[in-house]
C-alpha positions in Angstrom: -18.5 -20.7 -6.5 -19.5 -17.0 -7.0 -18.4 -14.4 -4.4 -20.4 -11.1 -4.2 -18.0 -8.2 -4.2 -19.0 -5.7 -1.4 -17.0 -2.6 -0.8 -16.8 -1.1 2.7 -14.3 0.4 5.2 -12.9 -2.0 7.8 -9.8 -2.1 9.9 -6.8 -3.4 8.0 -3.5 -4.9 9.0 -1.6 -6.5 6.1 0.0 -9.3 8.1 -3.2 -10.6 9.9 -6.3 -12.6 9.2 -9.5 -10.7 9.7 -10.5 -12.4 13.0 -7.1 -11.5 14.5 -7.4 -7.8 13.8 -9.0 -6.8 17.1 -6.2 -8.6 19.0 -3.5 -6.2 17.9 -5.0 -2.9 19.0 -3.3 0.2 17.7 -1.4 -1.2 14.7 -4.3 -0.6 12.3 -5.2 1.9 9.7 -8.5 2.4 7.9 -8.4 1.1 4.3 -11.2 0.6 1.9 -11.6 -3.1 1.5 -14.2 -5.5 0.1 -15.5 -8.2 2.3 -17.6 -11.3 1.8 -21.4 -10.9 1.3 -23.3 -9.0 4.0 -26.7 -7.4 4.1 -25.1 -4.0 3.9 -23.7 -3.5 0.4 -21.5 -0.4 1.2 -20.4 0.2 -2.4 -18.0 3.0 -3.2 -18.6 4.8 -6.5 -16.1 6.7 -8.5 -16.7 10.4 -9.2 -17.6 11.2 -12.8 -14.6 13.5 -13.4 -12.2 10.8 -12.3 -13.8 8.4 -14.8 -13.6 11.0 -17.6 -9.9 11.4 -16.8 -9.2 7.7 -17.0 -11.1 7.3 -20.3 -9.0 10.2 -21.7 -5.7 8.7 -20.5 -6.4 5.3 -22.1 -7.5 7.0 -25.3 -11.2 6.1 -25.3 -12.3 9.3 -26.9 -15.1 10.0 -29.4 -12.8 11.3 -32.1 -11.7 7.6 -32.7 -13.7 4.8 -34.3 -14.7 3.3 -31.0 -17.3 1.2 -32.8 -14.4 -0.8 -34.3 -12.8 -1.4 -30.9 -13.8 -3.1 -27.6 -13.9 -1.8 -24.1 -14.2 -4.1 -21.1 -15.4 -3.0 -17.6 -14.7 -5.9 -15.2 -16.9 -4.8 -12.3 -19.7 -2.4 -13.4 -21.3 -1.6 -10.0 -23.6 1.3 -10.5 -22.3 2.1 -14.0 -19.8 4.8 -13.0 -17.5 3.8 -15.9 -20.0 2.1 -18.1 -22.4 5.0 -18.8 -19.7 7.6 -19.7 -18.1 5.0 -22.0 -21.4 4.3 -23.7 -22.0 8.0 -24.2 -18.5 8.3 -25.9 -19.2 5.3 -28.0 -22.5 6.7 -29.2 -20.8 10.1 -30.0 -18.2 8.3 -32.0 -20.8 6.3 -34.0 -22.9 9.5 -34.7 -19.8 11.3 -35.9 -19.1 8.7 -38.5 -22.7 7.8 -39.4 -22.5 4.3 -38.0 -26.0 2.9 -37.0 -26.2 2.1 -33.3 -27.4 -1.4 -33.8 -24.0 -2.2 -35.2 -22.3 -1.6 -31.9 -22.9 -5.0 -30.3 -19.3 -6.0 -30.1 -18.0 -2.6 -28.7 -18.5 -3.1 -25.0 -18.4 -5.9 -22.4 -19.4 -5.2 -18.8 -19.4 -7.8 -16.0 -20.8 -8.0 -12.4 -21.9 -10.9 -10.2 -24.6 -8.9 -8.3 -27.9 -9.2 -10.2 -29.1 -5.8 -9.0 -26.0 -4.2 -10.5 -26.5 -6.0 -13.8 -30.2 -5.1 -14.1 -29.6 -1.5 -12.9 -26.9 -0.9 -15.5 -28.9 -2.6 -18.3 -31.8 -0.2 -17.5 -29.5 2.8 -17.5 -27.8 1.9 -20.8 -31.1 1.1 -22.5 -32.4 4.5 -21.5 -29.3 6.2 -22.9 -29.6 4.3 -26.2 -33.4 5.0 -26.5 -32.7 8.8 -26.1 -30.4 8.5 -29.1 -33.2 6.8 -31.1 -31.8 3.2 -31.0 -34.5 0.7 -31.8 -32.6 -2.2 -30.3 -31.7 -0.6 -27.0 -32.6 -3.5 -24.7 -30.9 -6.0 -27.0 -27.7 -4.0 -27.0 -27.8 -3.5 -23.2 -28.3 -7.2 -22.6 -25.5 -8.0 -25.1 -23.0 -5.6 -23.5 -23.7 -6.4 -19.8 -23.4 -9.9 -18.3 -23.9 -11.4 -14.9 -20.6 -13.2 -14.7 -17.4 -13.5 -12.5 -14.7 -11.6 -14.4 -12.1 -13.8 -12.9 -13.7 -16.9 -14.4 -13.1 -15.8 -18.0 -10.5 -17.1 -20.4 -7.1 -15.6 -21.3 -7.8 -14.1 -24.8 -6.6 -10.9 -26.4 -9.9 -9.3 -27.4 -9.9 -5.9 -25.7 -8.6 -2.5 -26.7 -9.4 -0.9 -23.4 -10.0 -2.3 -19.9 -11.2 0.3 -17.4 -12.8 0.4 -13.9 -12.4 0.3 -10.1 -11.9 -3.3 -9.3 -13.2 -4.7 -6.0 -11.1 -5.1 -2.9 -11.3 -8.4 -1.1 -8.5 -9.8 1.1 -8.0 -13.4 0.1 -8.5 -14.6 3.7 -12.1 -13.3 3.3 -12.8 -15.7 0.4 -14.0 -19.2 1.0 -11.4 -21.8 0.5 -12.8 -23.0 -2.9 -12.9 -19.6 -4.4 -9.5 -18.7 -3.1 -7.9 -21.8 -4.6 -9.7 -21.4 -7.9 -8.7 -17.8 -8.3 -5.1 -18.5 -7.4 -4.9 -21.3 -9.9 -6.3 -19.2 -12.7 -4.4 -16.0 -11.9 -1.0 -16.9 -10.4 0.0 -13.3 -9.6 -2.4 -13.7 -6.6 0.2 -14.9 -4.2 0.6 -14.7 -0.4 -1.9 -12.4 1.3 -2.9 -10.8 -2.0 -6.1 -8.8 -2.5 -8.5 -10.0 -5.2 -7.9 -6.8 -7.3 -4.5 -8.4 -8.2 -6.4 -11.0 -10.2 -8.4 -8.3 -11.9 -5.2 -6.6 -13.0 -3.8 -9.9 -14.3 -6.9 -10.8 -16.3 -7.4 -7.3 -17.5 -3.9 -7.1 -18.9 -4.2 -10.5 -20.4 -7.2 -9.3 -22.4 -5.4 -6.5 -24.1 -4.6 -6.6 -27.8 -1.2 -5.2 -28.8 -1.2 -1.4 -27.9 -4.3 -1.9 -25.8 -4.6 0.0 -22.5 -5.8 -0.7 -19.0 -6.9 2.1 -16.7 -7.8 1.4 -13.1 -8.4 3.5 -10.0 -7.4 1.2 -7.2 -5.4 0.9 -4.0 -1.7 1.3 -4.8 -0.4 -1.1 -2.1 0.6 -3.8 -4.7 3.3 -1.4 -6.0 5.0 -1.3 -2.6 4.4 -4.6 -0.8 5.5 -8.2 -0.9 2.2 -9.6 -2.2 2.4 -7.4 -5.3 5.7 -8.7 -6.4 4.4 -11.2 -8.9 2.0 -8.7 -10.4 4.8 -6.1 -10.7 6.9 -8.7 -12.5 4.0 -9.6 -14.7 3.6 -6.0 -15.7 7.2 -5.2 -16.4 7.8 -8.5 -18.3 5.1 -8.0 -20.8 3.5 -4.5 -20.5 4.4 -0.9 -20.1 3.6 1.6 -17.3 2.3 4.8 -18.8 0.7 6.8 -16.0 0.7 6.6 -12.2 -1.3 9.3 -10.4 -1.0 8.9 -6.6 -4.3 10.3 -5.1 -4.3 9.4 -1.4 -5.9 12.7 -0.3 -8.1 13.2 -3.3 -11.9 13.2 -3.0 -12.2 10.6 -5.7 -15.3 8.7 -4.6 -18.9 9.6 -4.0 -18.5 8.6 -0.3 -15.6 9.4 2.0 -13.3 6.4 2.3 -9.6 5.8 3.2 -8.5 3.8 0.2 -5.1 5.2 -0.7 -6.0 5.0 -4.4 -3.9 5.7 -7.5 -4.9 5.9 -11.2 -2.7 3.5 -13.1 -2.6 3.2 -16.9 -0.8 0.2 -18.3 -0.4 -0.8 -21.9 0.4 -3.8 -24.0 3.4 -2.1 -25.5 7.1 -1.6 -25.0 8.1 0.5 -22.0 8.6 4.2 -22.7 8.2 7.4 -20.8 6.0 7.4 -17.7 3.9 10.2 -16.2 4.1 10.2 -12.4 1.8 12.6 -10.6 1.2 13.3 -6.9 -2.3 14.8 -6.3 -3.4 16.3 -3.0 -6.6 17.4 -1.3 -7.1 20.4 -3.6 -7.1 18.2 -6.7 -10.5 18.4 -8.3 -12.2 18.4 -11.7 -10.4 21.4 -13.3 -7.1 20.1 -12.0 -7.7 16.7 -13.5 -8.5 18.2 -16.9 -5.3 20.2 -16.8 -3.2 17.2 -15.8 -4.7 15.1 -18.5 -3.9 17.7 -21.1 -0.3 18.0 -20.0 0.1 14.2 -19.7 -0.9 13.6 -23.3 1.2 16.4 -24.8 4.6 14.9 -24.4 6.5 18.2 -24.7 7.3 19.1 -21.1 9.1 17.1 -18.4 7.3 18.5 -15.4 4.2 20.4 -14.5 2.5 21.9 -11.4 -1.1 22.9 -10.9 -3.7 23.3 -8.3 -3.4 20.3 -6.0 -0.8 18.4 -8.1 2.7 18.1 -9.3 3.7 15.8 -12.2 6.9 14.6 -13.9 7.7 12.6 -17.0 10.2 9.8 -16.3 12.3 8.3 -19.1 11.7 4.7 -18.0 10.3 2.6 -15.2 11.5 0.3 -12.5 12.2 -3.5 -12.2 9.2 -5.5 -11.3 11.1 -7.5 -8.7 11.5 -4.5 -6.5 9.0 -2.2 -4.8 8.0 0.7 -7.1 8.9 4.1 -5.6 7.0 7.4 -6.0 8.3 10.9 -6.1 9.8 13.5 -8.5 12.7 12.6 -10.8 15.4 13.9 -8.4 14.1 11.7 -5.6 13.7 8.6 -7.9 17.3 9.2 -9.3 18.5 9.3 -5.7 16.6 6.1 -4.8 18.1 4.3 -7.8 21.6 5.4 -6.9 21.3 4.3 -3.3 19.8 0.9 -4.2 22.4 0.1 -6.8 25.5 1.1 -4.7 24.7 0.1 -1.1 23.5 -2.9 0.9 20.2 -2.9 2.7 20.1 -2.1 6.4 18.8 -5.5 7.3 21.9 -7.6 6.6 23.0 -10.9 8.1 26.6 -10.0 7.3 26.5 -7.2 9.8 24.1 -8.9 12.2 21.6 -6.0 11.7 18.0 -6.9 12.1 14.8 -4.9 11.9 11.6 -6.1 13.6 8.5 -5.1 15.5 7.7 -5.2 19.2 5.4 -7.6 21.0 1.7 -7.7 20.4 -0.4 -9.0 23.3 -3.9 -8.8 21.9 -5.2 -7.2 25.1 -2.9 -4.3 26.0 -5.3 -2.9 28.6 -4.6 -6.1 30.6 -1.0 -7.0 29.6 0.5 -3.5 29.7 0.5 -2.1 33.3 2.2 0.3 35.7 1.2 -1.4 38.9 4.1 -3.5 40.1 2.1 -5.3 42.8 -0.3 -7.3 40.6 2.0 -10.3 39.7 5.3 -11.7 40.8 8.2 -9.3 40.1 9.9 -11.6 37.6 6.7 -11.7 35.5 7.0 -7.9 34.9 9.1 -7.0 31.9 10.0 -3.3 31.5 8.4 -2.1 28.2 9.3 0.7 25.9 6.3 2.7 24.6 5.7 5.3 21.9 5.5 8.0 24.6 9.0 7.2 25.7 10.4 8.5 22.4 8.6 11.8 22.1 11.5 14.0 23.3 14.0 12.4 21.0 15.7 10.8 24.0 14.5 7.6 25.6 12.6 8.4 28.8 10.9 5.4 30.3 7.2 6.0 31.3 7.2 3.1 33.8 5.2 0.6 31.8 5.6 -3.2 32.1 4.5 -6.2 30.1 2.8 -8.9 32.2 5.1 -11.5 30.8 3.9 -15.2 30.5 7.2 -16.2 28.8 10.1 -17.7 30.7 13.9 -17.1 30.2 14.0 -20.2 27.9 11.4 -18.6 25.5 8.6 -20.9 26.6 5.4 -20.2 28.4 5.7 -20.5 32.2 3.5 -22.8 34.1 0.7 -20.9 35.8 0.9 -23.2 38.8 4.3 -21.9 39.5 3.1 -18.3 39.6 -0.1 -18.0 41.7 -0.4 -14.2 41.4 0.1 -14.3 37.7 -2.5 -17.1 37.4 -5.0 -15.1 39.5 -4.5 -11.9 37.6 -4.8 -13.4 34.1 -7.7 -15.7 35.0 -9.7 -12.6 36.1 -9.3 -10.8 32.8 -12.1 -12.0 30.4 -10.7 -10.0 27.5 -7.7 -12.3 27.5 -9.7 -15.4 26.9 -11.8 -13.7 24.2 -8.8 -13.1 21.9 -8.5 -15.1 18.7 -5.2 -16.5 19.8 -6.7 -17.8 23.0 -9.7 -19.3 21.3 -7.5 -21.0 18.8 -5.2 -22.5 21.4 -7.2 -23.1 24.6 -4.3 -24.8 26.4 -2.1 -21.8 26.0 -4.8 -19.2 26.4 -2.7 -16.8 28.4 0.1 -16.4 25.8 0.6 -13.0 24.1 0.2 -13.1 20.3 3.9 -12.8 19.8 6.6 -14.6 21.8 9.0 -12.6 23.9 12.6 -13.1 22.9 14.5 -13.1 26.1 17.8 -12.3 24.3 16.5 -9.0 23.0 15.8 -7.3 26.4 19.3 -6.3 27.3 20.5 -5.3 23.8 20.8 -1.6 22.9 18.2 -0.8 20.2 17.2 1.9 17.9 13.5 2.4 18.2 11.2 4.0 15.6 7.5 4.9 15.9 5.3 3.3 13.2 3.2 6.3 12.3 4.9 9.8 12.0 5.4 12.5 9.4 9.2 12.3 9.9 11.6 9.6 10.8 12.7 9.7 14.5 15.2 7.0 15.6 15.8 7.0 19.3 18.4 5.0 21.2 17.2 2.6 23.9 20.3 1.6 25.9 19.0 -1.9 26.8 16.8 -3.3 29.5 13.4 -2.8 27.9 11.2 -4.7 25.5 9.5 -2.8 22.6 5.7 -2.4 22.4 4.0 -3.4 19.1 3.7 0.2 17.9 7.5 0.4 17.8 10.0 -1.0 15.3 13.4 -1.8 16.6 16.9 -2.2 15.1 19.7 -4.2 16.6 23.1 -4.8 15.2 26.3 -6.7 15.9 28.5 -4.3 13.9 27.0 -0.8 13.8 27.5 1.9 16.4 23.8 2.6 16.9 24.4 6.3 17.4 26.2 6.5 14.0 23.4 4.5 12.4 20.9 6.7 14.1 22.5 9.7 12.5 22.1 8.1 9.1 18.5 7.3 9.7 17.8 10.8 11.1 19.0 12.3 7.8 16.7 13.5 5.1 18.3 10.9 2.8 16.7 8.1 4.8 13.5 10.2 5.0 13.4 10.6 1.2 14.1 6.9 0.6 11.3 5.7 2.9 8.9 8.3 1.6 9.4 6.9 -1.9 8.2 3.5 -0.9 6.0 3.6 2.2 2.3 4.1 2.7 1.4 7.7 3.2 -1.8 8.2 5.2 -4.1 11.2 5.1 -2.4 14.3 6.5 1.0 13.2 5.4 1.6 10.6 8.1 4.0 7.9 7.0 4.1 4.2 7.9 7.7 3.4 9.1 7.2 -0.3 8.8 9.8 -3.0 8.8 9.4 -3.9 5.2 10.6 -0.4 4.2 13.1 0.1 7.0 14.9 -3.1 6.1 15.5 -1.9 2.6 17.1 1.5 3.5 20.5 1.3 1.8 23.5 2.0 4.1 27.2 2.3 3.5 29.7 0.0 5.3 30.6 1.6 8.6 34.1 0.4 8.1 34.4 2.8 5.1 33.6 5.9 7.2 36.3 8.4 7.9 36.5 9.4 11.6 35.1 12.9 10.8 32.0 11.5 9.2 31.4 9.0 11.9 31.8 11.7 14.6 29.5 14.1 12.7 26.7 11.5 12.4 27.0 10.6 16.1 27.0 14.2 17.2 24.0 15.0 15.0 22.1 12.1 16.3 22.7 13.1 19.9 21.7 16.7 19.2 18.7 15.7 17.0 20.2 17.8 14.3 18.5 16.7 11.1 20.5 19.2 8.9 23.8 18.1 10.4 22.9 14.5 10.0 21.9 15.1 6.3 25.2 16.8 5.5 27.2 14.0 7.1 25.1 11.4 5.4 25.7 12.9 2.0 29.4 12.6 2.6 29.0 9.0 3.8 27.0 8.1 0.7 29.3 10.0 -1.7 26.4 11.8 -3.2 28.3 14.8 -4.4 30.9 12.6 -6.1 28.1 10.7 -7.8 26.8 14.0 -9.3 23.3 13.5 -7.8 21.1 16.3 -6.4 19.0 15.2 -3.5 15.4 16.4 -3.3 16.1 18.8 -0.5 18.5 21.8 -0.1 21.9 21.2 1.4 24.7 23.4 2.5 28.1 22.7 1.0 29.3 19.6 2.7 32.9 19.9 1.5 
């Protein structure tokens, strides 16, 4: 079965199916996605100067005999990559006196939308005709096919694979297509996006020393569903360039796609150019960065809207791939190799997220008279953390869960039954439609053992990490992550997490939204390396606790450096520190 790739902006939550998204309220961010066929084909086209930069990085330049090589474009769309590639191919042929009719094997472009195929054939034929090619239509038809790129074979016949692959969450595919793609391209695991399959097949096409250059969302580098693809890359290919471009105006229409330019090669791993481009990054900056990237004679560079560094090697595919300058990446490597992750059964330390109701306007209340008193659960909210101290704002969860962790019987609670029955939005939720007999449940269960435990609470979206101690008695809202531990003094742990070391570690892995807002999600918080508290000297323990109570980030950072032994390891963090001796 063929699926039409359609790019548009829709709400995104990585752990949910699409029809559950509206149930979870404020946990979403906007991400450019691709959905199943609709009447509105909201394609997102790549700017010409971005395309030119990618073609330069993969080495598809007119000073080479491109007529002897093959370029593949997996999803041609409007021809954003295809037309510049054709122009470079023609220039290469003219330079060496090669007749254009001999270029039949030089390009292969694919798309499954007939209007894209016909539109690109027309554009390509026009370019060839301007250059005097008598077989323009024949070449255009040979180069461009209406076909599903993911249905092609594994064969090494390409020197270059370039493009902007489509984004489709696998839950938006029909069951037949989903099963077929996963069977063909086993890196598409879990809740993967279809672009993962495009990476796998694109890499599988590469001849030895061939290169793939994509502009694509970079989530696969730093989430669980990308693990198989990361392993596939590091086991058989080399990472050459990673340009993070979250704030760059890279597309013809404004979208929130969190893109990166990634260049991978069928080669042994060598040095890697890592660049971070901001909102001021534009065409001139891209040319400057390409020139520096290809020169190999400097380890770092800065220009308008970007900073770049050349790393000596790359990371293991089993782990998330961090971003940042060499000092930060060296720090990340040291911490990961020498300390255990925060989430650790050995210390009884757990990181999780608060309860999602699917209808906060009905379940989260301040009026204590609407239901029975024991059906009101004091709830911690984002606003309770803003001062750095926990200050309860008086919100409650209308709680349908009993002390045994099971739903209460509505017949036993007439006020609760009356209240929930008169809230139509509750019955409209996906979770209620899916389970009519338990329509009044919240999306997540309430864990009754969690309420009275002291917790460190962290807001999901902030520019800086802000752990706050909740002493017990409250249940966290779904916009909060919480940490509980059997072993840690939570104020000491809070001091570690308040430090710029924890901030630097999380920044290296987590999603950074426009404006510099970070996603402090459980998948990243769980991995923060921490020392054993039993190894702390009393002075360090006291310093971390005092810094946490005072919200003293600098003091927490100095104490954390001593706790991690960073000075003894000869590492320089990515921020300035006073002498901690």
